C-alpha positions in Angstrom: -17.9 48.4 14.7 -19.6 45.3 13.3 -18.4 46.2 9.8 -14.8 46.4 11.1 -15.1 42.9 12.7 -16.4 41.5 9.5 -13.7 43.2 7.5 -11.0 41.9 9.9 -12.4 38.4 9.7 -12.4 38.5 5.9 -8.9 39.8 5.8 -7.7 37.1 8.3 -9.4 34.4 6.1 -7.7 35.8 2.9 -4.3 35.9 4.6 -4.7 32.3 5.9 -5.7 31.1 2.4 -2.7 32.9 0.8 -0.3 31.4 3.4 -1.7 27.9 2.8 -1.5 28.2 -0.9 2.1 29.3 -0.8 3.3 26.2 1.1 4.6 23.5 -1.2 2.6 20.3 -1.4 4.7 17.2 -0.5 4.3 14.7 -3.4 5.7 11.2 -2.8 8.4 10.0 -5.2 7.7 7.0 -7.4 9.1 3.6 -6.8 9.0 1.1 -9.7 7.6 -2.2 -8.7 8.2 -5.4 -10.8 7.5 -9.1 -10.6 9.0 -12.0 -12.5 5.6 -13.8 -12.1 3.5 -11.3 -14.1 3.8 -8.0 -15.9 2.0 -4.8 -15.0 -1.6 -5.4 -16.1 -0.9 -9.0 -16.9 -2.5 -12.2 -15.7 -1.3 -13.6 -12.4 -0.4 -17.3 -12.7 -2.7 -19.8 -10.9 0.1 -20.9 -8.5 -0.2 -17.5 -6.8 -4.0 -18.0 -6.2 -6.4 -20.1 -4.3 -6.6 -22.3 -7.3 -2.9 -23.2 -7.0 -0.4 -23.2 -4.2 -1.5 -19.8 -2.9 2.2 -18.6 -2.9 2.9 -14.9 -2.7 4.6 -13.7 -6.0 8.1 -12.3 -6.0 8.3 -8.5 -5.9 11.2 -6.2 -6.6 11.3 -2.4 -6.4 13.6 0.4 -7.2 15.7 2.3 -4.6 13.6 4.6 -2.5 14.8 8.1 -1.7 17.1 9.0 1.1 15.5 9.1 4.6 13.4 6.0 4.3 13.3 4.0 7.5 10.8 1.2 6.6 8.6 -0.2 3.8 5.0 -1.4 3.7 3.4 -3.8 1.2 -0.3 -3.9 0.7 -2.1 -6.1 -1.8 -5.8 -5.6 -2.4 -8.6 -6.2 -4.9 -10.9 -3.2 -5.5 -13.2 -5.3 -7.7 -14.5 -7.6 -4.9 -18.3 -7.7 -4.7 -18.4 -6.5 -1.1 -15.8 -3.7 -1.6 -12.0 -3.8 -1.5 -10.7 -7.1 -0.4 -7.3 -7.1 1.4 -5.0 -10.0 0.4 -1.8 -9.1 2.1 -0.4 -6.5 4.6 3.3 -6.5 5.4 4.9 -3.7 7.3 8.2 -2.8 9.1 10.3 -4.1 6.2 13.8 -2.7 6.5 14.6 0.2 4.1 17.5 -1.9 2.8 15.1 -4.5 1.3 15.0 -4.4 -2.5 12.3 -7.1 -2.9 10.6 -10.2 -1.6 11.2 -13.7 -2.8 8.3 -15.9 -4.1 6.6 -17.6 -1.2 7.2 -15.0 1.5 3.5 -15.3 2.4 4.1 -16.8 5.9 7.6 -15.9 7.0 8.2 -12.2 6.8 11.8 -11.0 6.8 12.8 -9.8 10.3 11.7 -7.3 11.8 8.7 -7.1 9.4 5.3 -8.0 10.6 2.2 -9.4 8.8 -1.1 -7.6 9.2 -4.6 -9.0 8.9 -6.0 -9.7 5.5 -9.7 -9.8 4.8 -9.9 -13.5 5.8 -8.8 -12.3 9.3 -5.6 -14.2 8.9 -2.0 -12.9 8.9 0.0 -13.4 5.8 -0.7 -13.6 2.1 -4.0 -14.9 0.7 -4.0 -15.1 -3.1 -6.5 -14.0 -5.6 -9.8 -16.0 -5.3 -12.5 -14.0 -7.0 -16.0 -15.4 -7.7 -16.4 -16.8 -11.3 -16.9 -14.1 -13.9 -15.0 -11.0 -14.9 -11.3 -10.6 -14.1 -10.4 -8.8 -10.9 -7.4 -6.5 -10.5 -4.9 -7.0 -7.7 -2.7 -4.1 -6.7 0.6 -4.9 -5.0 1.6 -1.5 -3.5 5.0 -0.6 -2.0 5.2 2.4 0.4 8.5 3.9 1.6 8.2 5.6 5.0 10.3 8.1 6.9 9.4 6.3 10.2 9.0 2.9 11.7 5.4 2.0 12.4 5.0 1.1 16.1 2.2 -1.3 15.4 2.1 -4.9 16.7 1.7 -7.8 14.3 -1.9 -8.3 13.1 -2.7 -4.6 12.4 -5.4 -4.0 9.8 -4.9 -2.1 6.5 -6.9 0.8 7.9 -4.7 1.0 11.0 -1.6 0.9 8.9 -2.8 3.6 6.4 -3.7 5.8 9.4 -0.3 5.4 11.0 1.4 6.1 7.6 -0.3 9.5 7.1 2.3 12.2 6.6 5.2 9.6 6.4 5.1 8.4 2.8 8.3 9.5 1.0 7.7 7.2 -2.1 5.3 4.7 -3.4 4.7 2.5 -6.4 2.6 -0.5 -7.5 2.2 -3.3 -9.9 -1.2 -4.6 -10.9 -2.1 -8.1 -12.0 -5.4 -9.7 -13.0 -7.0 -13.0 -12.2 -10.2 -14.6 -13.5 -12.0 -17.7 -12.5 -14.3 -19.2 -15.1 
């Protein structure tokens, strides 16, 4: 009897693995993200940093796929000494938005909301690395099939959790900044 139970368990496991393997994996489409301020992989001008006016750079992106209900922007620096530093979180952007103008750091287009950055402030905080090697700053755009029901001031972690299973497309542009 025990051999039959073991055999049935093995058969059930094999069937479950086959069923899971045959389901298609949903891969998000790609959105092209551009900026007039810097090219992908290029240096971010000082006016967009703590050494300048601390303005958010302009961003533009290609059309997301059908079914998108909202957009999310996250800018972070994975090279920060204490781990990834979040510079900007903006969510709830209408799907009809095709970009953000330079200087959108404080006034988000309605009904979008700013989240908290690593300075525990809402809005954009520009690159401000310690002197030394250049840091990379990723400006990521996510197209979602839902509206996030989060209040203003949500953290990057809260937004990423709420986005799980809802990303239809994504893209990014990366710029660098170095302080001597």
